[in-house]
Structures are given as C-alpha cells and as structure tokens.
Biopython code that builds the backbone (N, CA, C, O; Angstrom):
import numpy as np
from Bio.PDB.StructureBuilder import StructureBuilder

atoms = [
    (1, "MET", "N", (-62.128, -26.107, -54.315)),
    (1, "MET", "CA", (-61.575, -27.434, -54.842)),
    (1, "MET", "C", (-60.907, -27.756, -54.087)),
    (1, "MET", "O", (-60.549, -27.004, -53.181)),
    (2, "LEU", "N", (-60.438, -29.210, -54.223)),
    (2, "LEU", "CA", (-59.329, -29.738, -53.004)),
    (2, "LEU", "C", (-58.663, -30.759, -53.998)),
    (2, "LEU", "O", (-59.106, -31.352, -54.982)),
    (3, "LEU", "N", (-57.241, -30.745, -53.281)),
    (3, "LEU", "CA", (-56.513, -31.758, -54.169)),
    (3, "LEU", "C", (-56.466, -33.240, -53.419)),
    (3, "LEU", "O", (-56.678, -33.418, -52.220)),
    (4, "GLY", "N", (-56.117, -34.332, -54.462)),
    (4, "GLY", "CA", (-55.967, -35.678, -53.945)),
    (4, "GLY", "C", (-55.227, -36.126, -55.053)),
    (4, "GLY", "O", (-54.998, -35.464, -56.065)),
    (5, "ARG", "N", (-54.723, -37.715, -54.732)),
    (5, "ARG", "CA", (-53.974, -38.662, -55.557)),
    (5, "ARG", "C", (-54.837, -39.675, -56.028)),
    (5, "ARG", "O", (-55.442, -40.272, -55.137)),
    (6, "VAL", "N", (-55.075, -40.057, -57.280)),
    (6, "VAL", "CA", (-55.912, -41.648, -57.411)),
    (6, "VAL", "C", (-55.029, -42.755, -56.902)),
    (6, "VAL", "O", (-53.836, -42.930, -57.150)),
    (7, "ILE", "N", (-55.883, -43.515, -56.097)),
    (7, "ILE", "CA", (-54.798, -44.744, -55.701)),
    (7, "ILE", "C", (-55.570, -45.832, -55.728)),
    (7, "ILE", "O", (-55.369, -46.723, -54.904)),
    (8, "GLY", "N", (-56.688, -45.952, -56.782)),
    (8, "GLY", "CA", (-57.322, -47.192, -57.277)),
    (8, "GLY", "C", (-58.333, -46.883, -58.073)),
    (8, "GLY", "O", (-58.486, -45.781, -58.601)),
    (9, "THR", "N", (-59.237, -48.072, -58.220)),
    (9, "THR", "CA", (-60.241, -47.923, -59.085)),
    (9, "THR", "C", (-61.403, -48.855, -58.634)),
    (9, "THR", "O", (-61.187, -49.931, -58.078)),
    (10, "VAL", "N", (-62.549, -48.418, -58.885)),
    (10, "VAL", "CA", (-63.655, -48.848, -58.296)),
    (10, "VAL", "C", (-64.621, -49.922, -59.502)),
    (10, "VAL", "O", (-64.986, -49.380, -60.545)),
    (11, "VAL", "N", (-64.885, -51.033, -59.324)),
    (11, "VAL", "CA", (-66.028, -51.450, -60.398)),
    (11, "VAL", "C", (-66.942, -51.946, -59.681)),
    (11, "VAL", "O", (-66.878, -52.932, -58.947)),
    (12, "PRO", "N", (-68.215, -50.937, -59.986)),
    (12, "PRO", "CA", (-69.143, -51.783, -59.264)),
    (12, "PRO", "C", (-69.993, -52.756, -60.041)),
    (12, "PRO", "O", (-69.764, -53.146, -61.186)),
    (13, "ALA", "N", (-71.024, -53.104, -59.252)),
    (13, "ALA", "CA", (-71.709, -54.241, -59.843)),
    (13, "ALA", "C", (-73.272, -53.768, -60.461)),
    (13, "ALA", "O", (-73.904, -54.030, -61.485)),
    (14, "VAL", "N", (-73.473, -53.050, -59.423)),
    (14, "VAL", "CA", (-74.969, -52.050, -60.233)),
    (14, "VAL", "C", (-74.545, -50.713, -60.113)),
    (14, "VAL", "O", (-73.882, -50.250, -59.185)),
    (15, "LEU", "N", (-74.950, -50.140, -61.070)),
    (15, "LEU", "CA", (-74.655, -48.161, -61.401)),
    (15, "LEU", "C", (-75.835, -47.853, -61.923)),
    (15, "LEU", "O", (-76.455, -48.621, -62.659)),
    (16, "VAL", "N", (-76.268, -46.611, -61.554)),
    (16, "VAL", "CA", (-77.221, -46.098, -62.335)),
    (16, "VAL", "C", (-76.893, -45.364, -63.507)),
    (16, "VAL", "O", (-75.942, -44.587, -63.585)),
    (17, "ASP", "N", (-77.871, -45.681, -64.611)),
    (17, "ASP", "CA", (-77.652, -45.281, -66.097)),
    (17, "ASP", "C", (-76.828, -43.974, -66.166)),
    (17, "ASP", "O", (-75.939, -43.966, -67.017)),
    (18, "GLU", "N", (-76.978, -42.899, -65.426)),
    (18, "GLU", "CA", (-76.582, -41.806, -65.854)),
    (18, "GLU", "C", (-74.820, -41.964, -65.922)),
    (18, "GLU", "O", (-74.070, -41.416, -66.729)),
    (19, "LEU", "N", (-74.472, -42.852, -64.853)),
    (19, "LEU", "CA", (-73.013, -42.964, -64.518)),
    (19, "LEU", "C", (-72.434, -44.154, -65.229)),
    (19, "LEU", "O", (-71.369, -44.573, -64.777)),
    (20, "SER", "N", (-72.983, -44.801, -66.319)),
    (20, "SER", "CA", (-72.491, -46.107, -66.848)),
    (20, "SER", "C", (-71.539, -45.655, -67.594)),
    (20, "SER", "O", (-71.128, -46.664, -68.167)),
    (21, "ALA", "N", (-70.789, -44.567, -68.030)),
    (21, "ALA", "CA", (-69.745, -44.172, -68.904)),
    (21, "ALA", "C", (-68.550, -43.360, -67.874)),
    (21, "ALA", "O", (-67.390, -43.076, -68.172)),
    (22, "THR", "N", (-69.241, -43.120, -66.647)),
    (22, "THR", "CA", (-68.127, -42.323, -65.863)),
    (22, "THR", "C", (-67.565, -43.602, -64.767)),
    (22, "THR", "O", (-68.133, -44.453, -64.083)),
    (23, "PRO", "N", (-65.927, -43.153, -65.064)),
    (23, "PRO", "CA", (-64.838, -44.369, -64.271)),
    (23, "PRO", "C", (-65.084, -43.492, -62.547)),
    (23, "PRO", "O", (-65.082, -42.312, -62.195)),
    (24, "LEU", "N", (-65.277, -44.821, -61.828)),
    (24, "LEU", "CA", (-65.139, -44.391, -60.204)),
    (24, "LEU", "C", (-63.638, -44.856, -59.906)),
    (24, "LEU", "O", (-63.163, -45.960, -60.173)),
    (25, "LEU", "N", (-63.000, -43.785, -59.298)),
    (25, "LEU", "CA", (-61.986, -43.811, -58.831)),
    (25, "LEU", "C", (-61.558, -43.675, -57.148)),
    (25, "LEU", "O", (-62.011, -42.713, -56.528)),
    (26, "TRP", "N", (-60.749, -44.586, -56.504)),
    (26, "TRP", "CA", (-60.445, -44.190, -54.925)),
    (26, "TRP", "C", (-59.432, -43.128, -54.965)),
    (26, "TRP", "O", (-58.412, -43.234, -55.646)),
    (27, "VAL", "N", (-59.700, -42.121, -54.251)),
    (27, "VAL", "CA", (-58.803, -40.780, -54.293)),
    (27, "VAL", "C", (-58.331, -40.588, -52.841)),
    (27, "VAL", "O", (-59.100, -40.599, -51.881)),
    (28, "GLN", "N", (-57.117, -40.428, -52.769)),
    (28, "GLN", "CA", (-56.488, -40.017, -51.348)),
    (28, "GLN", "C", (-56.523, -38.384, -51.007)),
    (28, "GLN", "O", (-55.508, -37.865, -51.471)),
    (29, "PRO", "N", (-57.275, -37.540, -50.422)),
    (29, "PRO", "CA", (-57.229, -36.439, -50.062)),
    (29, "PRO", "C", (-55.875, -36.228, -49.785)),
    (29, "PRO", "O", (-55.108, -37.041, -49.270)),
    (30, "LEU", "N", (-55.599, -34.972, -50.193)),
    (30, "LEU", "CA", (-53.930, -34.415, -49.970)),
    (30, "LEU", "C", (-54.132, -32.884, -49.107)),
    (30, "LEU", "O", (-55.053, -32.117, -49.389)),
    (31, "ASP", "N", (-53.250, -32.633, -48.168)),
    (31, "ASP", "CA", (-52.981, -31.284, -47.714)),
    (31, "ASP", "C", (-52.388, -30.534, -48.452)),
    (31, "ASP", "O", (-51.980, -30.945, -49.538)),
    (32, "LYS", "N", (-52.193, -29.246, -48.044)),
    (32, "LYS", "CA", (-51.328, -28.298, -48.865)),
    (32, "LYS", "C", (-49.817, -28.524, -49.130)),
    (32, "LYS", "O", (-49.123, -27.955, -49.973)),
    (33, "THR", "N", (-49.532, -29.269, -48.428)),
    (33, "THR", "CA", (-48.137, -29.851, -48.791)),
    (33, "THR", "C", (-47.785, -31.105, -49.489)),
    (33, "THR", "O", (-46.674, -31.628, -49.586)),
    (34, "GLY", "N", (-49.069, -31.546, -50.019)),
    (34, "GLY", "CA", (-49.105, -32.789, -50.887)),
    (34, "GLY", "C", (-48.998, -34.074, -49.996)),
    (34, "GLY", "O", (-48.703, -35.088, -50.629)),
    (35, "LYS", "N", (-49.179, -34.224, -48.665)),
    (35, "LYS", "CA", (-48.991, -35.003, -47.722)),
    (35, "LYS", "C", (-50.719, -35.666, -47.791)),
    (35, "LYS", "O", (-51.666, -34.940, -48.093)),
    (36, "PRO", "N", (-50.884, -37.252, -47.429)),
    (36, "PRO", "CA", (-52.310, -37.639, -47.457)),
    (36, "PRO", "C", (-53.090, -37.240, -46.071)),
    (36, "PRO", "O", (-52.516, -37.257, -44.982)),
    (37, "GLU", "N", (-54.249, -36.935, -46.213)),
    (37, "GLU", "CA", (-54.934, -36.039, -45.091)),
    (37, "GLU", "C", (-56.250, -36.843, -44.902)),
    (37, "GLU", "O", (-56.834, -36.819, -45.986)),
    (38, "GLY", "N", (-56.855, -37.438, -44.123)),
    (38, "GLY", "CA", (-58.012, -37.917, -44.102)),
    (38, "GLY", "C", (-58.305, -39.343, -44.811)),
    (38, "GLY", "O", (-57.424, -40.000, -45.365)),
    (39, "ASP", "N", (-59.488, -39.681, -44.731)),
    (39, "ASP", "CA", (-59.672, -41.083, -45.251)),
    (39, "ASP", "C", (-59.870, -41.210, -46.953)),
    (39, "ASP", "O", (-60.265, -40.303, -47.686)),
    (40, "PRO", "N", (-59.615, -42.121, -47.223)),
    (40, "PRO", "CA", (-59.613, -42.430, -49.024)),
    (40, "PRO", "C", (-61.198, -42.288, -49.365)),
    (40, "PRO", "O", (-61.987, -42.893, -48.639)),
    (41, "LEU", "N", (-61.688, -41.509, -50.446)),
    (41, "LEU", "CA", (-62.916, -41.594, -51.117)),
    (41, "LEU", "C", (-63.184, -42.044, -52.446)),
    (41, "LEU", "O", (-62.278, -42.032, -53.279)),
    (42, "VAL", "N", (-64.395, -42.462, -52.746)),
    (42, "VAL", "CA", (-64.692, -42.903, -54.472)),
    (42, "VAL", "C", (-64.974, -41.315, -54.832)),
    (42, "VAL", "O", (-65.595, -40.480, -54.175)),
    (43, "CYS", "N", (-64.395, -41.207, -55.924)),
    (43, "CYS", "CA", (-64.837, -39.895, -56.759)),
    (43, "CYS", "C", (-65.117, -40.443, -58.156)),
    (43, "CYS", "O", (-64.629, -41.491, -58.578)),
    (44, "ALA", "N", (-66.001, -39.593, -58.888)),
    (44, "ALA", "CA", (-66.791, -40.020, -60.187)),
    (44, "ALA", "C", (-66.071, -39.121, -60.856)),
    (44, "ALA", "O", (-66.165, -37.906, -60.679)),
    (45, "ASP", "N", (-64.941, -39.948, -62.056)),
    (45, "ASP", "CA", (-63.977, -38.876, -62.768)),
    (45, "ASP", "C", (-64.628, -38.437, -64.088)),
    (45, "ASP", "O", (-64.675, -39.003, -65.180)),
    (46, "GLY", "N", (-65.163, -37.146, -63.622)),
    (46, "GLY", "CA", (-65.606, -36.317, -64.728)),
    (46, "GLY", "C", (-64.605, -35.832, -65.844)),
    (46, "GLY", "O", (-64.961, -35.157, -66.810)),
    (47, "THR", "N", (-63.285, -36.257, -65.600)),
    (47, "THR", "CA", (-62.653, -35.848, -66.855)),
    (47, "THR", "C", (-62.296, -37.073, -67.717)),
    (47, "THR", "O", (-61.787, -37.018, -68.836)),
    (48, "ARG", "N", (-62.647, -38.222, -67.017)),
    (48, "ARG", "CA", (-62.365, -39.419, -67.791)),
    (48, "ARG", "C", (-60.950, -39.635, -68.484)),
    (48, "ARG", "O", (-60.759, -40.171, -69.576)),
    (49, "MET", "N", (-59.794, -38.993, -67.434)),
    (49, "MET", "CA", (-58.231, -39.257, -68.130)),
    (49, "MET", "C", (-57.699, -39.341, -66.619)),
    (49, "MET", "O", (-56.486, -39.375, -66.411)),
    (50, "ALA", "N", (-58.486, -39.370, -65.727)),
    (50, "ALA", "CA", (-57.194, -39.746, -64.344)),
    (50, "ALA", "C", (-56.761, -40.872, -64.218)),
    (50, "ALA", "O", (-57.634, -41.718, -64.408)),
    (51, "GLY", "N", (-55.670, -41.315, -63.950)),
    (51, "GLY", "CA", (-55.088, -42.532, -63.697)),
    (51, "GLY", "C", (-54.324, -43.006, -62.516)),
    (51, "GLY", "O", (-54.508, -42.383, -61.470)),
    (52, "PRO", "N", (-53.710, -43.749, -62.510)),
    (52, "PRO", "CA", (-53.047, -44.421, -61.153)),
    (52, "PRO", "C", (-51.982, -43.157, -60.666)),
    (52, "PRO", "O", (-51.254, -42.650, -61.520)),
    (53, "GLY", "N", (-51.949, -42.780, -59.533)),
    (53, "GLY", "CA", (-50.773, -42.058, -59.367)),
    (53, "GLY", "C", (-51.159, -40.587, -59.529)),
    (53, "GLY", "O", (-50.647, -39.650, -58.915)),
    (54, "GLN", "N", (-51.942, -40.530, -60.261)),
    (54, "GLN", "CA", (-52.507, -38.714, -60.793)),
    (54, "GLN", "C", (-52.852, -37.837, -59.563)),
    (54, "GLN", "O", (-53.690, -38.192, -58.735)),
    (55, "ILE", "N", (-52.241, -36.805, -59.493)),
    (55, "ILE", "CA", (-52.674, -35.739, -58.698)),
    (55, "ILE", "C", (-53.803, -35.069, -59.333)),
    (55, "ILE", "O", (-53.623, -34.598, -60.456)),
    (56, "ILE", "N", (-55.035, -34.952, -58.725)),
    (56, "ILE", "CA", (-56.252, -34.143, -59.146)),
    (56, "ILE", "C", (-56.655, -33.422, -58.462)),
    (56, "ILE", "O", (-56.036, -33.217, -57.418)),
    (57, "TYR", "N", (-57.861, -32.715, -58.729)),
    (57, "TYR", "CA", (-58.702, -31.709, -58.083)),
    (57, "TYR", "C", (-59.904, -32.182, -58.167)),
    (57, "TYR", "O", (-60.233, -32.800, -59.179)),
    (58, "TRP", "N", (-60.945, -31.949, -56.939)),
    (58, "TRP", "CA", (-62.304, -32.625, -56.993)),
    (58, "TRP", "C", (-62.822, -31.502, -56.104)),
    (58, "TRP", "O", (-62.248, -30.653, -55.422)),
    (59, "VAL", "N", (-64.349, -31.840, -56.387)),
    (59, "VAL", "CA", (-65.272, -31.263, -55.749)),
    (59, "VAL", "C", (-66.232, -32.239, -54.908)),
    (59, "VAL", "O", (-66.370, -33.451, -55.078)),
    (60, "ALA", "N", (-66.747, -31.567, -54.131)),
    (60, "ALA", "CA", (-68.069, -32.424, -53.354)),
    (60, "ALA", "C", (-69.426, -31.661, -53.074)),
    (60, "ALA", "O", (-69.609, -30.445, -53.112)),
    (61, "SER", "N", (-70.496, -32.842, -52.730)),
    (61, "SER", "CA", (-71.772, -32.002, -52.580)),
    (61, "SER", "C", (-72.283, -31.687, -53.953)),
    (61, "SER", "O", (-71.997, -32.224, -55.023)),
    (62, "ARG", "N", (-73.030, -30.784, -53.714)),
    (62, "ARG", "CA", (-73.791, -30.150, -55.111)),
    (62, "ARG", "C", (-73.003, -29.859, -56.174)),
    (62, "ARG", "O", (-73.390, -29.969, -57.337)),
    (63, "GLU", "N", (-71.814, -29.457, -55.821)),
    (63, "GLU", "CA", (-70.800, -29.013, -57.258)),
    (63, "GLU", "C", (-70.641, -30.531, -57.467)),
    (63, "GLU", "O", (-70.515, -30.693, -58.681)),
    (64, "ALA", "N", (-70.598, -31.539, -56.925)),
    (64, "ALA", "CA", (-69.777, -32.507, -57.544)),
    (64, "ALA", "C", (-71.035, -33.309, -58.629)),
    (64, "ALA", "O", (-70.766, -33.879, -59.686)),
    (65, "ALA", "N", (-72.495, -33.149, -57.993)),
    (65, "ALA", "CA", (-73.385, -33.812, -58.859)),
    (65, "ALA", "C", (-73.525, -32.909, -60.070)),
    (65, "ALA", "O", (-73.832, -33.431, -61.141)),
    (66, "LEU", "N", (-73.281, -31.296, -59.979)),
    (66, "LEU", "CA", (-73.192, -30.759, -61.326)),
    (66, "LEU", "C", (-72.030, -30.610, -62.085)),
    (66, "LEU", "O", (-72.034, -29.862, -63.062)),
    (67, "ALA", "N", (-71.017, -31.245, -61.744)),
    (67, "ALA", "CA", (-69.929, -31.507, -62.584)),
    (67, "ALA", "C", (-69.504, -32.419, -63.798)),
    (67, "ALA", "O", (-68.530, -32.230, -64.527)),
    (68, "LEU", "N", (-70.471, -33.503, -63.879)),
    (68, "LEU", "CA", (-70.472, -34.441, -64.390)),
    (68, "LEU", "C", (-71.894, -34.359, -65.608)),
    (68, "LEU", "O", (-73.088, -34.080, -65.501)),
    (69, "ASP", "N", (-71.139, -34.699, -66.556)),
    (69, "ASP", "CA", (-72.246, -35.031, -67.761)),
    (69, "ASP", "C", (-72.979, -36.299, -68.250)),
    (69, "ASP", "O", (-72.443, -37.134, -68.979)),
    (70, "PRO", "N", (-74.168, -36.374, -67.823)),
    (70, "PRO", "CA", (-75.291, -35.553, -67.599)),
    (70, "PRO", "C", (-75.267, -34.935, -66.265)),
    (70, "PRO", "O", (-74.834, -35.748, -65.449)),
    (71, "TRP", "N", (-75.557, -33.844, -65.755)),
    (71, "TRP", "CA", (-75.507, -32.917, -64.845)),
    (71, "TRP", "C", (-76.672, -33.310, -63.704)),
    (71, "TRP", "O", (-77.776, -33.746, -64.031)),
    (72, "PHE", "N", (-76.303, -33.112, -62.467)),
    (72, "PHE", "CA", (-77.054, -33.521, -61.202)),
    (72, "PHE", "C", (-77.483, -34.903, -61.147)),
    (72, "PHE", "O", (-78.655, -35.272, -61.074)),
    (73, "VAL", "N", (-76.064, -35.923, -61.201)),
    (73, "VAL", "CA", (-76.415, -37.007, -60.882)),
    (73, "VAL", "C", (-76.186, -37.517, -59.596)),
    (73, "VAL", "O", (-75.660, -36.629, -58.926)),
    (74, "PRO", "N", (-76.399, -38.923, -58.711)),
    (74, "PRO", "CA", (-76.135, -38.905, -57.396)),
    (74, "PRO", "C", (-74.836, -39.396, -57.136)),
    (74, "PRO", "O", (-74.513, -40.582, -57.203)),
    (75, "VAL", "N", (-73.976, -38.292, -56.789)),
    (75, "VAL", "CA", (-72.806, -38.413, -56.532)),
    (75, "VAL", "C", (-72.454, -37.585, -55.459)),
    (75, "VAL", "O", (-72.989, -36.486, -55.313)),
    (76, "ASP", "N", (-71.244, -38.196, -54.378)),
    (76, "ASP", "CA", (-71.051, -36.889, -53.496)),
    (76, "ASP", "C", (-69.560, -36.354, -53.833)),
    (76, "ASP", "O", (-69.104, -35.527, -53.044)),
    (77, "ASP", "N", (-68.849, -36.702, -54.806)),
    (77, "ASP", "CA", (-67.313, -36.375, -55.030)),
    (77, "ASP", "C", (-67.189, -36.514, -56.444)),
    (77, "ASP", "O", (-67.701, -37.498, -56.979)),
    (78, "ALA", "N", (-66.467, -35.510, -57.245)),
    (78, "ALA", "CA", (-66.119, -35.755, -58.434)),
    (78, "ALA", "C", (-64.969, -35.085, -59.118)),
    (78, "ALA", "O", (-64.984, -33.855, -59.154)),
    (79, "ILE", "N", (-63.995, -35.719, -59.654)),
    (79, "ILE", "CA", (-62.963, -34.892, -60.080)),
    (79, "ILE", "C", (-63.304, -34.150, -61.148)),
    (79, "ILE", "O", (-63.850, -34.638, -62.138)),
    (80, "VAL", "N", (-63.010, -32.937, -61.027)),
    (80, "VAL", "CA", (-62.851, -31.706, -62.322)),
    (80, "VAL", "C", (-61.650, -31.600, -63.168)),
    (80, "VAL", "O", (-61.629, -31.316, -64.365)),
    (81, "GLY", "N", (-60.646, -31.865, -62.392)),
    (81, "GLY", "CA", (-59.302, -31.469, -63.464)),
    (81, "GLY", "C", (-58.000, -32.564, -63.019)),
    (81, "GLY", "O", (-58.148, -33.369, -62.099)),
    (82, "LEU", "N", (-56.837, -32.467, -63.744)),
    (82, "LEU", "CA", (-55.892, -32.694, -63.396)),
    (82, "LEU", "C", (-54.941, -32.089, -63.236)),
    (82, "LEU", "O", (-54.896, -31.203, -64.089)),
    (83, "VAL", "N", (-53.866, -32.059, -62.400)),
    (83, "VAL", "CA", (-52.764, -31.380, -61.745)),
    (83, "VAL", "C", (-51.548, -31.843, -62.490)),
    (83, "VAL", "O", (-51.172, -33.008, -62.368)),
    (84, "ASP", "N", (-50.813, -30.852, -63.376)),
    (84, "ASP", "CA", (-49.544, -30.862, -63.492)),
    (84, "ASP", "C", (-48.595, -30.727, -62.905)),
    (84, "ASP", "O", (-47.571, -31.406, -62.990)),
    (85, "GLU", "N", (-48.900, -29.423, -61.922)),
    (85, "GLU", "CA", (-47.618, -29.039, -61.126)),
    (85, "GLU", "C", (-48.105, -28.449, -59.770)),
    (85, "GLU", "O", (-49.291, -28.117, -59.757)),
    (86, "VAL", "N", (-47.411, -28.267, -58.660)),
    (86, "VAL", "CA", (-47.705, -27.672, -57.320)),
    (86, "VAL", "C", (-46.863, -27.101, -57.152)),
    (86, "VAL", "O", (-45.768, -27.663, -57.126)),
    (87, "ARG", "N", (-46.971, -25.708, -56.957)),
    (87, "ARG", "CA", (-45.819, -24.609, -56.704)),
    (87, "ARG", "C", (-46.129, -24.449, -55.106)),
    (87, "ARG", "O", (-47.339, -24.482, -54.883)),
    (88, "HIS", "N", (-45.355, -24.291, -54.001)),
    (88, "HIS", "CA", (-45.572, -23.458, -52.712)),
    (88, "HIS", "C", (-44.807, -22.339, -52.596)),
    (88, "HIS", "O", (-43.614, -22.620, -52.706)),
    (89, "TYR", "N", (-45.009, -21.233, -52.426)),
    (89, "TYR", "CA", (-44.292, -20.340, -52.330)),
    (89, "TYR", "C", (-44.239, -19.691, -51.035)),
    (89, "TYR", "O", (-45.278, -19.534, -50.394)),
    (90, "SER", "N", (-42.716, -19.161, -50.437)),
    (90, "SER", "CA", (-42.447, -18.474, -49.010)),
    (90, "SER", "C", (-43.334, -17.384, -48.916)),
    (90, "SER", "O", (-44.131, -16.875, -49.704)),
    (91, "LYS", "N", (-42.986, -17.147, -47.722)),
    (91, "LYS", "CA", (-43.559, -15.691, -47.362)),
    (91, "LYS", "C", (-42.922, -14.724, -48.131)),
    (91, "LYS", "O", (-43.593, -13.952, -48.815)),
    (92, "LYS", "N", (-41.792, -14.675, -48.106)),
    (92, "LYS", "CA", (-40.890, -13.867, -48.732)),
    (92, "LYS", "C", (-41.358, -13.602, -50.073)),
    (92, "LYS", "O", (-41.547, -12.418, -50.351)),
    (93, "GLU", "N", (-41.550, -14.351, -50.834)),
    (93, "GLU", "CA", (-41.839, -14.574, -52.128)),
    (93, "GLU", "C", (-43.275, -13.969, -52.394)),
    (93, "GLU", "O", (-43.494, -13.494, -53.508)),
    (94, "LEU", "N", (-44.188, -13.963, -51.504)),
    (94, "LEU", "CA", (-45.286, -13.707, -51.667)),
    (94, "LEU", "C", (-45.527, -12.269, -51.229)),
    (94, "LEU", "O", (-46.441, -11.565, -51.656)),
    (95, "ASP", "N", (-44.508, -11.863, -50.227)),
    (95, "ASP", "CA", (-44.519, -10.366, -49.922)),
    (95, "ASP", "C", (-43.935, -9.314, -50.897)),
    (95, "ASP", "O", (-44.238, -8.131, -51.056)),
    (96, "GLY", "N", (-42.958, -10.135, -51.536)),
    (96, "GLY", "CA", (-42.117, -9.332, -52.673)),
    (96, "GLY", "C", (-40.907, -8.895, -52.056)),
    (96, "GLY", "O", (-40.080, -8.254, -52.705)),
]
sb = StructureBuilder()
sb.init_structure("model")
sb.init_model(0)
sb.init_chain("A")
sb.init_seg("    ")
for serial, (resi, resn, name, xyz) in enumerate(atoms, 1):
    if name == "N":
        sb.init_residue(resn, " ", resi, " ")
    sb.init_atom(name, np.array(xyz, "f"), 0.0, 1.0, " ", f" {name:<3s}", serial, name[0])
structure = sb.get_structure()
C-alpha cells in the first residue's frame, strides 16, 4: 500500500457501468515523510469517503481492480483507506 493526498476530483464524460457509483479522485503520491513524490494520478475511491486534502492509502494494478465493489473493474489505482495519523519513529525508539 502507498500513501497519497487527495488534490482534486475527476468528472468523466463517459464511464463504464461498474464504476458509475465510484468517485474518481486526483491523488498526489507521498514519500515516507509526507512530501510529494512523483506525478499525480487518478484513483477510484473504494471508500467513497475521501475528500480534498485527505491523506489516503491506495493500491495499484490487480489489487486496485479487486479492491472495489463490484470487484475486478477496469482501474489501475484505487483508494482503500483513510489515514488519521502517520508517526515516524527514530532509530533509537525502534531499537529500544
């Protein structure tokens, strides 16, 4: 799973029936420190709850197609969860 931030919405002119109730959102991938990494992409929102500025986690490829209901729809990326908090631990904290 990967982290991202919702930066916008996409309103398609034509959409396959299986995705008619699934929001499409622009997502900016984030690195492990929460900074933008790579190009924005469109994700199908499997949670149907993500909004502007929300940090989400998403999956790609076959996992994305299987993450939605109905499953195995034609998508490359899908939001599968909302993130409340991200914590980074120092090496000292991890080593005990």
